[in-house]
VOFIVO-371339 format. One line per 3 residues: their letters; for each residue x, y, z of N, C-alpha, C. Coordinates in nm, 2 decimals, decimal comma. Layout:
REM VOFIVO-371339
A) X/Y/Z/X/Y/Z/X/Y/Z | ...
//
This chain:
REM VOFIVO-371339
MTG) -1,26/1,37/-0,46/-1,19/1,28/-0,39/-1,10/1,36/-0,30 | -1,02/1,46/-0,32/-0,98/1,55/-0,20/-1,00/1,65/-0,14 | -0,95/1,65/-0,03/-1,01/1,79/0,01/-0,91/1,86/0,11
LGG) -0,89/1,94/0,18/-0,84/2,02/0,23/-0,64/1,96/0,21 | -0,58/2,05/0,18/-0,49/2,02/0,15/-0,41/1,85/0,07 | -0,50/1,84/-0,02/-0,47/1,76/-0,11/-0,52/1,60/-0,08
HLD) -0,54/1,61/0,14/-0,58/1,44/0,14/-0,67/1,42/0,08 | -0,72/1,30/0,10/-0,80/1,17/0,02/-0,94/1,23/0,12 | -1,03/1,24/0,06/-1,17/1,27/0,15/-1,19/1,14/0,19
PAA) -1,20/1,13/0,36/-1,25/0,95/0,44/-1,39/0,91/0,40 | -1,47/1,00/0,36/-1,54/0,98/0,27/-1,59/0,91/0,15 | -1,54/0,91/0,12/-1,47/0,93/-0,04/-1,41/0,76/-0,06
VAR) -1,27/0,75/0,06/-1,21/0,64/0,01/-1,28/0,54/0,08 | -1,40/0,57/0,19/-1,43/0,47/0,22/-1,55/0,37/0,19 | -1,55/0,42/0,06/-1,67/0,36/-0,08/-1,55/0,28/-0,15
FDS) -1,46/0,26/-0,12/-1,39/0,17/-0,22/-1,45/0,01/-0,19 | -1,46/-0,08/-0,25/-1,51/-0,20/-0,23/-1,40/-0,31/-0,14 | -1,28/-0,21/-0,21/-1,19/-0,31/-0,14/-1,05/-0,29/-0,05
LEL) -1,05/-0,30/0,09/-0,97/-0,24/0,16/-0,83/-0,28/0,14 | -0,84/-0,39/0,06/-0,68/-0,37/0,00/-0,63/-0,25/-0,09 | -0,71/-0,22/-0,16/-0,71/-0,06/-0,26/-0,70/0,07/-0,17
VAR) -0,80/0,02/-0,01/-0,77/0,12/0,07/-0,63/0,15/0,10 | -0,58/0,03/0,16/-0,45/0,05/0,19/-0,34/0,09/0,13 | -0,32/0,03/-0,01/-0,23/0,06/-0,07/-0,26/0,21/-0,12
TLV) -0,39/0,24/-0,12/-0,38/0,38/-0,18/-0,34/0,50/-0,10 | -0,37/0,45/0,00/-0,35/0,52/0,18/-0,22/0,57/0,19 | -0,15/0,41/0,22/0,00/0,41/0,24/0,09/0,45/0,20
EGF) 0,05/0,40/-0,01/0,11/0,42/-0,06/0,15/0,60/-0,10 | 0,01/0,64/-0,10/0,02/0,80/-0,14/0,06/0,87/-0,02 | 0,04/0,84/0,12/0,12/0,89/0,22/0,25/0,90/0,19
LKG) 0,33/0,80/0,19/0,46/0,73/0,17/0,53/0,86/0,06 | 0,46/0,87/-0,06/0,51/0,94/-0,18/0,49/1,07/-0,10 | 0,39/1,13/-0,08/0,39/1,25/0,00/0,54/1,29/0,06
LHY) 0,53/1,22/0,14/0,69/1,20/0,26/0,79/1,23/0,20 | 0,80/1,16/0,07/0,93/1,19/-0,05/0,97/1,10/-0,01 | 0,89/0,98/0,08/1,03/0,87/0,15/1,09/0,74/0,04
SAA) 1,20/0,75/0,02/1,25/0,65/-0,08/1,26/0,56/-0,11 | 1,22/0,53/0,02/1,18/0,38/0,04/1,03/0,32/-0,10 | 0,98/0,39/-0,11/0,85/0,40/-0,17/0,83/0,38/-0,29
KGS) 0,91/0,44/-0,34/0,94/0,45/-0,51/0,90/0,37/-0,60 | 0,95/0,29/-0,52/1,01/0,11/-0,62/0,83/0,08/-0,65 | 0,85/-0,01/-0,71/0,67/-0,11/-0,67/0,65/-0,13/-0,55
STE) 0,46/-0,21/-0,56/0,49/-0,22/-0,38/0,53/-0,37/-0,37 | 0,58/-0,47/-0,43/0,62/-0,60/-0,44/0,76/-0,58/-0,42 | 0,85/-0,52/-0,46/0,92/-0,46/-0,43/0,97/-0,41/-0,29
FAE) 0,88/-0,29/-0,25/0,91/-0,27/-0,11/0,87/-0,35/0,01 | 0,78/-0,45/-0,02/0,74/-0,55/0,03/0,77/-0,63/0,10 | 0,90/-0,66/-0,02/1,04/-0,77/0,00/1,17/-0,74/0,01
HRP) 1,17/-0,61/0,00/1,31/-0,56/0,07/1,28/-0,38/0,16 | 1,42/-0,39/0,22/1,41/-0,22/0,28/1,55/-0,18/0,20 | 1,56/-0,04/0,25/1,69/0,06/0,18/1,77/-0,02/0,27
YSP) 1,90/0,02/0,13/2,05/-0,03/0,24/2,11/0,05/0,35 | 2,13/0,02/0,42/2,18/0,07/0,52/2,34/0,05/0,54 | 2,40/0,13/0,59/2,60/0,13/0,59/2,61/0,03/0,70
GDD) 2,70/-0,10/0,67/2,66/-0,20/0,80/2,61/-0,33/0,75 | 2,57/-0,30/0,62/2,45/-0,42/0,57/2,54/-0,49/0,50 | 2,54/-0,64/0,47/2,57/-0,73/0,38/2,57/-0,70/0,27
IRR) 2,69/-0,70/0,20/2,66/-0,61/0,04/2,61/-0,73/0,00 | 2,66/-0,87/0,01/2,60/-1,00/-0,05/2,46/-1,02/-0,07 | 2,38/-0,95/0,03/2,21/-0,92/0,00/2,20/-0,82/-0,08
IDW) 2,23/-0,76/-0,14/2,15/-0,57/-0,23/2,12/-0,67/-0,29 | 2,03/-0,66/-0,37/1,96/-0,68/-0,48/1,95/-0,68/-0,61 | 2,04/-0,65/-0,67/2,16/-0,59/-0,80/2,06/-0,57/-0,90
RAF) 1,89/-0,65/-0,93/1,81/-0,62/-0,99/1,73/-0,50/-0,96 | 1,75/-0,50/-0,84/1,62/-0,38/-0,81/1,70/-0,28/-0,80 | 1,85/-0,28/-0,82/1,90/-0,17/-0,84/1,90/-0,08/-0,98
ART) 1,89/-0,23/-1,06/1,90/-0,20/-1,17/1,82/-0,11/-1,25 | 1,70/-0,12/-1,16/1,55/-0,10/-1,21/1,55/0,04/-1,20 | 1,58/0,05/-1,02/1,50/0,12/-0,93/1,62/0,29/-0,93
DRH) 1,75/0,22/-0,93/1,88/0,28/-0,90/1,92/0,29/-0,75 | 1,85/0,24/-0,64/1,87/0,25/-0,55/1,90/0,11/-0,51 | 1,97/0,11/-0,37/2,03/-0,04/-0,30/1,92/-0,06/-0,19
YVK) 1,83/-0,16/-0,26/1,78/-0,25/-0,18/1,79/-0,32/-0,08 | 1,80/-0,41/0,05/1,88/-0,54/0,07/1,78/-0,63/0,09 | 1,81/-0,74/0,09/1,66/-0,88/0,05/1,65/-0,88/0,20
QYD) 1,51/-0,90/0,23/1,46/-0,95/0,30/1,42/-1,10/0,39 | 1,39/-1,16/0,50/1,30/-1,29/0,53/1,21/-1,31/0,60 | 1,12/-1,39/0,63/1,06/-1,35/0,70/1,08/-1,34/0,86
DET) 1,21/-1,42/0,86/1,22/-1,45/0,99/1,27/-1,32/1,05 | 1,32/-1,22/0,98/1,38/-1,09/1,00/1,26/-0,97/1,06 | 1,13/-1,03/1,13/1,04/-0,97/1,13/1,06/-0,88/1,29
NVR) 1,02/-0,76/1,26/1,06/-0,64/1,36/1,01/-0,67/1,52 | 0,81/-0,68/1,47/0,82/-0,67/1,56/0,61/-0,78/1,56 | 0,57/-0,81/1,66/0,44/-0,88/1,66/0,35/-0,78/1,68
ALL) 0,25/-0,70/1,56/0,15/-0,66/1,57/0,02/-0,64/1,55 | -0,06/-0,64/1,69/-0,18/-0,70/1,70/-0,28/-0,54/1,70 | -0,37/-0,59/1,60/-0,48/-0,46/1,58/-0,58/-0,52/1,62
LLD) -0,66/-0,44/1,71/-0,76/-0,47/1,81/-0,86/-0,39/1,77 | -1,01/-0,42/1,68/-1,08/-0,35/1,63/-1,21/-0,34/1,71 | -1,23/-0,26/1,76/-1,37/-0,21/1,84/-1,51/-0,25/1,75
ASA) -1,56/-0,33/1,71/-1,69/-0,33/1,61/-1,85/-0,33/1,72 | -1,84/-0,29/1,85/-2,03/-0,31/1,92/-2,05/-0,17/1,84 | -2,17/-0,24/1,86/-2,27/-0,12/1,79/-2,24/-0,02/1,81
SMG) -2,25/0,06/1,90/-2,19/0,22/1,89/-2,10/0,27/1,77 | -2,06/0,11/1,70/-1,95/0,18/1,59/-2,03/0,20/1,46 | -2,11/0,13/1,44/-2,22/0,18/1,37/-2,25/0,28/1,33
FAS) -2,26/0,40/1,45/-2,31/0,51/1,40/-2,28/0,67/1,29 | -2,28/0,70/1,24/-2,28/0,76/1,10/-2,36/0,90/1,08 | -2,32/1,02/1,20/-2,42/1,18/1,15/-2,37/1,20/0,98
AGV) -2,31/1,19/0,95/-2,23/1,16/0,76/-2,17/1,15/0,71 | -2,16/1,06/0,65/-2,05/1,02/0,51/-1,99/0,88/0,56 | -1,98/0,88/0,62/-1,92/0,72/0,69/-1,94/0,70/0,82
TKL) -1,93/0,58/0,87/-1,97/0,53/1,01/-1,82/0,49/1,04 | -1,84/0,50/1,19/-1,67/0,51/1,30/-1,65/0,38/1,25 | -1,70/0,25/1,26/-1,69/0,14/1,18/-1,61/0,14/1,09
RYA) -1,62/0,22/0,95/-1,60/0,18/0,86/-1,44/0,28/0,82 | -1,52/0,37/0,88/-1,34/0,48/0,93/-1,21/0,41/0,98 | -1,25/0,32/1,09/-1,21/0,24/1,15/-1,08/0,11/1,13
TCL) -1,18/0,03/1,01/-1,16/-0,03/0,94/-1,05/-0,04/0,78 | -1,08/0,07/0,71/-0,97/0,16/0,70/-0,85/0,14/0,77 | -0,83/0,27/0,87/-0,71/0,30/0,91/-0,68/0,18/0,97
AAA) -0,72/0,08/1,01/-0,66/-0,05/1,04/-0,62/-0,13/0,95 | -0,68/-0,11/0,78/-0,58/-0,15/0,67/-0,53/-0,11/0,63 | -0,50/0,03/0,65/-0,37/0,09/0,64/-0,26/0,05/0,68
LGY) -0,29/0,06/0,84/-0,19/0,02/0,89/-0,14/-0,11/0,92 | -0,18/-0,18/0,88/-0,14/-0,34/0,85/-0,05/-0,34/0,70 | -0,10/-0,28/0,65/-0,05/-0,27/0,52/0,10/-0,18/0,57
LLH) 0,10/-0,07/0,58/0,24/0,00/0,65/0,30/-0,10/0,76 | 0,24/-0,19/0,86/0,37/-0,30/0,92/0,39/-0,38/0,82 | 0,27/-0,46/0,71/0,34/-0,53/0,64/0,48/-0,46/0,58
LQR) 0,46/-0,32/0,50/0,60/-0,28/0,42/0,71/-0,27/0,53 | 0,68/-0,28/0,67/0,80/-0,28/0,78/0,86/-0,38/0,78 | 0,77/-0,53/0,73/0,85/-0,66/0,77/0,76/-0,68/0,89
DAV) 0,73/-0,58/0,94/0,65/-0,70/1,09/0,55/-0,76/1,00 | 0,50/-0,83/1,17/0,41/-0,94/1,14/0,24/-0,87/1,22 | 0,13/-0,94/1,16/0,01/-0,80/1,16/-0,05/-0,95/1,19
GLA) -0,16/-0,92/1,35/-0,25/-1,01/1,35/-0,37/-0,93/1,43 | -0,50/-0,98/1,43/-0,67/-0,92/1,42/-0,71/-0,96/1,49 | -0,77/-0,86/1,63/-0,91/-0,91/1,72/-1,00/-0,82/1,69
VVG) -1,14/-0,90/1,70/-1,23/-0,78/1,65/-1,31/-0,81/1,79 | -1,34/-0,69/1,84/-1,43/-0,68/1,96/-1,58/-0,64/1,96 | -1,66/-0,79/2,01/-1,78/-0,72/1,96/-1,80/-0,76/1,80
GVG) -1,93/-0,65/1,78/-1,96/-0,70/1,62/-2,02/-0,85/1,58 | -2,15/-0,87/1,49/-2,23/-0,97/1,43/-2,16/-1,04/1,33 | -2,20/-1,16/1,31/-2,15/-1,25/1,21/-1,99/-1,27/1,28
GGP) -1,94/-1,35/1,14/-1,81/-1,39/1,15/-1,78/-1,55/1,24 | -1,72/-1,63/1,23/-1,66/-1,75/1,28/-1,61/-1,69/1,40 | -1,54/-1,77/1,51/-1,38/-1,71/1,58/-1,25/-1,71/1,49
GSR) -1,26/-1,79/1,40/-1,16/-1,81/1,32/-1,11/-1,69/1,28 | -1,22/-1,58/1,22/-1,23/-1,46/1,15/-1,21/-1,38/1,28 | -1,24/-1,39/1,37/-1,21/-1,28/1,46/-1,10/-1,24/1,58
EIP) -1,04/-1,39/1,57/-0,93/-1,34/1,62/-0,79/-1,41/1,53 | -0,68/-1,34/1,49/-0,58/-1,40/1,36/-0,48/-1,37/1,45 | -0,38/-1,44/1,48/-0,26/-1,44/1,52/-0,16/-1,34/1,44
PKA) -0,06/-1,27/1,51/0,03/-1,21/1,40/0,17/-1,32/1,33 | 0,17/-1,30/1,14/0,24/-1,29/1,12/0,26/-1,28/0,98 | 0,37/-1,22/0,92/0,42/-1,16/0,80/0,41/-1,16/0,66
TAQ) 0,35/-1,26/0,65/0,35/-1,31/0,49/0,26/-1,20/0,42 | 0,22/-1,20/0,25/0,13/-1,14/0,21/0,00/-1,20/0,25 | -0,03/-1,35/0,22/-0,09/-1,41/0,22/-0,20/-1,39/0,35
HLR) -0,12/-1,42/0,45/-0,15/-1,35/0,59/-0,22/-1,26/0,57 | -0,19/-1,09/0,56/-0,21/-1,02/0,56/-0,37/-0,95/0,52 | -0,36/-1,07/0,39/-0,49/-1,04/0,30/-0,60/-1,09/0,39
GVF) -0,56/-1,23/0,47/-0,69/-1,26/0,54/-0,74/-1,20/0,66 | -0,63/-1,06/0,69/-0,63/-0,96/0,76/-0,76/-0,88/0,69 | -0,71/-0,85/0,55/-0,78/-0,73/0,54/-0,95/-0,83/0,52
GAL) -0,95/-0,93/0,46/-1,09/-1,00/0,47/-1,12/-1,03/0,60 | -1,14/-1,03/0,66/-1,20/-1,06/0,84/-1,21/-0,85/0,83 | -1,14/-0,78/0,78/-1,16/-0,64/0,85/-1,34/-0,62/0,78
EAA) -1,30/-0,65/0,64/-1,47/-0,63/0,54/-1,58/-0,68/0,56 | -1,54/-0,83/0,69/-1,63/-0,88/0,73/-1,69/-0,81/0,85 | -1,66/-0,76/0,96/-1,65/-0,67/1,03/-1,83/-0,62/1,06
VAG) -1,90/-0,66/1,14/-2,03/-0,58/1,09/-2,05/-0,45/1,27 | -2,06/-0,36/1,24/-2,10/-0,33/1,42/-2,23/-0,42/1,45 | -2,25/-0,43/1,64/-2,33/-0,49/1,65/-2,31/-0,58/1,79
GTG) -2,37/-0,54/1,91/-2,35/-0,61/2,02/-2,32/-0,48/2,12 | -2,23/-0,57/2,22/-2,18/-0,44/2,36/-2,03/-0,45/2,37 | -1,99/-0,59/2,35/-1,81/-0,63/2,30/-1,79/-0,61/2,49
DLA) -1,67/-0,61/2,49/-1,59/-0,57/2,61/-1,43/-0,58/2,57 | -1,41/-0,43/2,52/-1,28/-0,39/2,54/-1,17/-0,42/2,60 | -1,20/-0,42/2,75/-1,12/-0,43/2,84/-1,06/-0,56/2,82
ASI) -1,16/-0,65/2,86/-1,14/-0,77/2,85/-1,05/-0,86/2,69 | -1,14/-0,80/2,67/-1,04/-0,80/2,50/-0,89/-0,79/2,53 | -0,82/-0,68/2,58/-0,72/-0,59/2,57/-0,59/-0,67/2,71
HRA) -0,69/-0,76/2,79/-0,66/-0,80/2,88/-0,62/-0,94/2,81 | -0,71/-1,02/2,71/-0,66/-1,12/2,63/-0,55/-1,12/2,56 | -0,54/-1,00/2,49/-0,41/-1,00/2,43/-0,28/-0,99/2,50
AEL) -0,29/-0,92/2,65/-0,19/-0,93/2,72/-0,12/-1,06/2,71 | -0,20/-1,16/2,77/-0,15/-1,30/2,82/-0,10/-1,32/2,70 | -0,16/-1,31/2,55/-0,11/-1,40/2,45/0,02/-1,31/2,36
LHA) 0,01/-1,25/2,45/0,19/-1,17/2,35/0,30/-1,25/2,35 | 0,36/-1,22/2,27/0,53/-1,26/2,27/0,63/-1,10/2,27 | 0,79/-1,14/2,29/0,79/-1,01/2,29/0,81/-0,94/2,17
RSL) 0,86/-0,79/2,21/0,85/-0,67/2,11/0,73/-0,69/2,06 | 0,64/-0,67/2,12/0,52/-0,68/2,09/0,43/-0,53/2,06 | 0,34/-0,53/1,96/0,25/-0,36/1,90/0,14/-0,40/1,93
VIV) 0,03/-0,32/2,02/-0,11/-0,34/1,97/-0,17/-0,22/1,96 | -0,24/-0,22/1,87/-0,32/-0,05/1,79/-0,46/-0,06/1,85 | -0,51/-0,03/1,92/-0,66/0,01/1,97/-0,73/0,07/1,87
ISD) -0,84/0,04/1,84/-0,93/0,14/1,75/-1,06/0,13/1,80 | -1,12/0,20/1,87/-1,23/0,24/1,94/-1,29/0,39/1,92 | -1,43/0,37/1,95/-1,49/0,48/2,01/-1,45/0,51/2,16
FLE) -1,45/0,41/2,27/-1,37/0,42/2,41/-1,55/0,48/2,44 | -1,65/0,43/2,44/-1,79/0,47/2,46/-1,81/0,36/2,58 | -1,71/0,35/2,70/-1,70/0,30/2,77/-1,69/0,33/2,90
DPA) -1,68/0,28/3,07/-1,61/0,33/3,14/-1,44/0,30/3,12 | -1,39/0,43/3,11/-1,22/0,44/3,10/-1,14/0,38/3,17 | -1,17/0,34/3,33/-1,12/0,30/3,41/-1,09/0,12/3,40
PVL) -1,18/0,06/3,38/-1,12/-0,07/3,33/-1,02/-0,12/3,18 | -1,06/0,02/3,13/-0,98/-0,02/2,98/-0,86/0,05/3,02 | -0,83/0,15/3,05/-0,69/0,23/3,16/-0,67/0,03/3,20
QSV) -0,69/0,02/3,28/-0,62/-0,08/3,33/-0,57/-0,24/3,25 | -0,64/-0,28/3,20/-0,58/-0,33/3,08/-0,50/-0,29/2,99 | -0,45/-0,19/2,92/-0,35/-0,09/2,89/-0,26/-0,13/2,99
AHL) -0,25/-0,13/3,13/-0,16/-0,10/3,17/-0,15/-0,27/3,21 | -0,19/-0,36/3,20/-0,17/-0,48/3,17/-0,04/-0,48/3,07 | -0,10/-0,44/2,95/-0,03/-0,48/2,84/0,09/-0,44/2,86
RHR) 0,08/-0,31/2,89/0,24/-0,23/2,91/0,33/-0,33/3,02 | 0,26/-0,33/3,15/0,33/-0,44/3,23/0,44/-0,57/3,16 | 0,32/-0,62/3,03/0,38/-0,71/2,96/0,54/-0,62/2,88
GAE) 0,51/-0,54/2,84/0,64/-0,50/2,81/0,55/-0,49/2,66 | 0,43/-0,42/2,61/0,38/-0,43/2,49/0,41/-0,25/2,47 | 0,43/-0,23/2,39/0,41/-0,11/2,31/0,26/-0,11/2,26
VIL) 0,20/0,06/2,32/0,05/0,05/2,28/-0,03/0,20/2,20 | -0,04/0,22/2,16/-0,10/0,30/2,07/-0,24/0,32/2,05 | -0,32/0,38/2,13/-0,46/0,42/2,15/-0,53/0,46/2,07
FHI) -0,57/0,48/1,91/-0,69/0,55/1,84/-0,83/0,56/1,87 | -0,91/0,70/1,96/-0,99/0,70/1,94/-1,09/0,73/1,78 | -1,21/0,73/1,82/-1,27/0,69/1,67/-1,40/0,84/1,74
VDP) -1,44/0,95/1,71/-1,54/0,98/1,72/-1,64/1,02/1,59 | -1,74/1,03/1,61/-1,83/1,13/1,51/-1,85/1,25/1,53 | -1,83/1,31/1,41/-1,83/1,46/1,42/-1,93/1,57/1,52
AEE) -2,06/1,46/1,51/-2,19/1,50/1,57/-2,16/1,44/1,70 | -2,08/1,40/1,79/-2,05/1,34/1,91/-1,95/1,45/1,96 | -1,89/1,49/1,89/-1,76/1,59/1,92/-1,87/1,73/1,92
DFP) -1,90/1,74/1,82/-2,00/1,92/1,86/-2,13/1,89/1,86 | -2,19/1,78/1,89/-2,33/1,79/1,90/-2,39/1,92/1,89 | -2,42/1,89/1,72/-2,51/2,01/1,68/-2,59/2,03/1,71
FTH) -2,71/1,97/1,79/-2,81/1,95/1,77/-2,92/2,09/1,84 | -2,97/2,10/1,85/-3,06/2,24/1,87/-3,19/2,26/1,88 | -3,29/2,10/1,88/-3,42/2,13/1,95/-3,45/1,99/2,01
WTI) -3,59/1,91/2,08/-3,59/1,85/2,12/-3,54/1,71/2,03 | -3,50/1,65/2,07/-3,41/1,54/2,02/-3,44/1,39/2,06 | -3,46/1,25/2,03/-3,41/1,15/2,04/-3,31/1,10/2,08
FED) -3,29/1,06/2,19/-3,15/0,98/2,17/-3,17/0,83/2,20 | -3,09/0,76/2,09/-3,11/0,56/2,16/-2,97/0,54/2,17 | -2,94/0,45/2,29/-2,83/0,40/2,31/-2,82/0,24/2,20
PER) -2,72/0,28/2,10/-2,71/0,14/2,00/-2,67/0,04/2,03 | -2,63/0,04/2,18/-2,57/-0,11/2,23/-2,71/-0,13/2,36 | -2,77/-0,10/2,39/-2,90/-0,12/2,43/-3,08/-0,04/2,39
PGT) -3,08/-0,14/2,30/-3,19/-0,14/2,19/-3,36/-0,10/2,28 | -3,39/0,02/2,25/-3,53/0,02/2,31/-3,49/0,12/2,40 | -3,41/0,19/2,42/-3,39/0,31/2,53/-3,36/0,39/2,51
RLR) -3,45/0,45/2,52/-3,46/0,63/2,45/-3,48/0,74/2,56 | -3,42/0,84/2,48/-3,43/0,96/2,61/-3,46/1,08/2,53 | -3,56/1,15/2,53/-3,58/1,27/2,48/-3,63/1,40/2,57
VDA) -3,52/1,49/2,48/-3,44/1,60/2,55/-3,39/1,71/2,52 | -3,45/1,81/2,53/-3,42/1,96/2,45/-3,23/1,92/2,45 | -3,18/1,95/2,37/-3,05/1,95/2,29/-3,01/2,06/2,39
RQV) -3,07/2,20/2,35/-3,00/2,34/2,40/-2,98/2,31/2,56 | -3,07/2,26/2,62/-3,02/2,28/2,77/-2,94/2,17/2,81 | -2,89/2,06/2,73/-2,80/1,96/2,78/-2,67/1,99/2,69
RAT) -2,69/2,07/2,63/-2,53/2,11/2,54/-2,44/2,09/2,64 | -2,44/2,21/2,74/-2,33/2,25/2,82/-2,30/2,13/2,88 | -2,36/2,04/2,94/-2,34/1,98/3,02/-2,28/1,82/2,93
YRE) -2,35/1,81/2,83/-2,29/1,68/2,74/-2,15/1,73/2,73 | -2,11/1,87/2,67/-2,00/1,89/2,63/-1,84/1,88/2,77 | -1,89/1,93/2,90/-1,85/1,88/2,96/-1,79/1,74/3,03
NLE) -1,88/1,67/3,03/-1,91/1,54/3,03/-1,77/1,45/2,96 | -1,78/1,51/2,80/-1,75/1,44/2,67/-1,57/1,51/2,72 | -1,55/1,63/2,74/-1,41/1,66/2,78/-1,37/1,62/2,91
EHL) -1,43/1,58/2,98/-1,40/1,48/3,12/-1,37/1,33/3,13 | -1,45/1,25/2,99/-1,37/1,14/2,95/-1,27/1,16/2,87 | -1,27/1,25/2,77/-1,14/1,20/2,70/-1,03/1,24/2,78
SIL) -1,03/1,34/2,87/-0,91/1,36/2,98/-0,87/1,24/3,04 | -1,00/1,20/3,09/-0,95/1,07/3,14/-0,84/0,98/3,09 | -0,88/0,96/2,97/-0,83/0,81/2,89/-0,69/0,89/2,83
RKG) -0,70/1,02/2,84/-0,53/1,10/2,78/-0,44/1,07/2,85 | -0,49/1,15/2,97/-0,40/1,15/3,08/-0,39/0,99/3,13 | -0,48/0,91/3,15/-0,43/0,74/3,18/-0,32/0,70/3,08
AIA) -0,34/0,76/2,98/-0,24/0,66/2,83/-0,12/0,77/2,89 | -0,09/0,90/2,91/0,03/0,89/2,93/0,08/0,88/3,05 | 0,01/0,86/3,16/0,07/0,82/3,29/0,13/0,65/3,24
LEA) 0,04/0,54/3,14/0,15/0,43/3,12/0,20/0,45/3,04 | 0,24/0,55/2,97/0,35/0,59/2,86/0,27/0,52/2,73 | 0,16/0,50/2,71/0,10/0,45/2,61/0,03/0,58/2,44
DYT) 0,03/0,57/2,38/0,01/0,65/2,27/-0,13/0,67/2,25 | -0,16/0,80/2,24/-0,32/0,82/2,26/-0,37/0,95/2,17 | -0,46/0,92/2,05/-0,47/1,04/1,95/-0,62/1,05/1,92
LFN) -0,68/1,12/1,94/-0,83/1,15/1,90/-0,88/1,17/1,78 | -0,96/1,14/1,67/-0,94/1,17/1,56/-1,15/1,15/1,51 | -1,14/1,20/1,45/-1,33/1,20/1,41/-1,30/1,16/1,31
TSH) -1,42/1,13/1,24/-1,45/1,04/1,09/-1,45/1,13/0,97 | -1,40/1,27/1,01/-1,39/1,36/0,91/-1,27/1,41/0,86 | -1,15/1,37/0,92/-1,04/1,37/0,92/-0,92/1,29/0,85
AFE) -0,84/1,33/0,76/-0,73/1,29/0,68/-0,72/1,14/0,75 | -0,74/1,01/0,67/-0,63/0,92/0,72/-0,47/0,94/0,69 | -0,47/1,00/0,66/-0,35/1,02/0,64/-0,27/1,09/0,78
AAL) -0,35/1,19/0,85/-0,31/1,27/0,97/-0,30/1,13/1,07 | -0,38/1,03/1,09/-0,33/0,92/1,18/-0,20/0,85/1,11 | -0,19/0,82/0,99/-0,09/0,75/0,97/0,08/0,84/1,00
AAF) 0,03/0,94/1,04/0,14/1,02/1,07/0,12/0,98/1,23 | 0,02/0,99/1,28/0,03/1,02/1,45/0,10/0,85/1,44 | 0,06/0,80/1,36/0,11/0,64/1,44/0,25/0,63/1,40
LAA) 0,33/0,70/1,26/0,45/0,72/1,26/0,55/0,79/1,42 | 0,49/0,92/1,40/0,58/0,97/1,48/0,54/0,86/1,66 | 0,45/0,83/1,69/0,48/0,75/1,80/0,54/0,63/1,78
RSE) 0,53/0,55/1,66/0,67/0,47/1,68/0,82/0,50/1,66 | 0,86/0,63/1,62/0,99/0,67/1,60/1,06/0,73/1,75 | 0,89/0,80/1,80/0,97/0,83/1,98/1,00/0,69/2,02
RSP) 0,92/0,61/2,00/0,96/0,52/2,06/1,15/0,38/2,03 | 1,18/0,44/1,89/1,27/0,39/1,84/1,37/0,36/1,94 | 1,51/0,25/1,96/1,58/0,31/2,02/1,70/0,38/1,96
//
């Protein structure tokens, strides 16, 4: 179950039946690992309270929670939502690839569930948009942000229903999100970004122009990053069924790695120029690293 450093193994976590269980396991374990005092009560307490800070109205301290935990918590209400967060998940056919252990989509849905749960604990409103994929009606593929526990369960359900397929249009979906944004919005894009980076970065620029905070999580499979093939190999484009190419992997490896690095560099430098956060993960990386990257990005943007 655990890997190096005691982190939960992504492939093992991905086999959990319930994304809600995945989210709770990852987030609560991660927060305890940080010795984050606000996570030491029950999950229900943390979801409905925040730690007391100097200057808070003492009339709102929950003394029953204090009696149970010996810590001061302040009651929060639905109208105290901090930001409206949208999880934008790529479920196009390429996200169904897995060289071993876990598909990119399953890794992405587990990460999205954990981020949604963490945002909910922070009293942020959480929504979801699914790009590409097969199955599911319109209502299950685009969920406006809300801050209730029942709403979050709906987000988990929509994530569970996501099945990799089709081509999708990531840039168009990001542009659509930009048009629907409210003030103080956060958009988290989780994708393998296997498309022309120029229109994607243009759509991110649209988000930034609308005042949104943007975090890009780039998900790759270890085989895509390492290119371990050593013989004649047939490669197929999952988003163009029937499109196959037989090549000597030894001859094209160097060119592939150069093209990959150029692609990653364009995305990375473009995100930096737009003041968006960009992090690359392959599906063997512990989810805790992604949560740490998320919290680091948020803390850097905090006033």
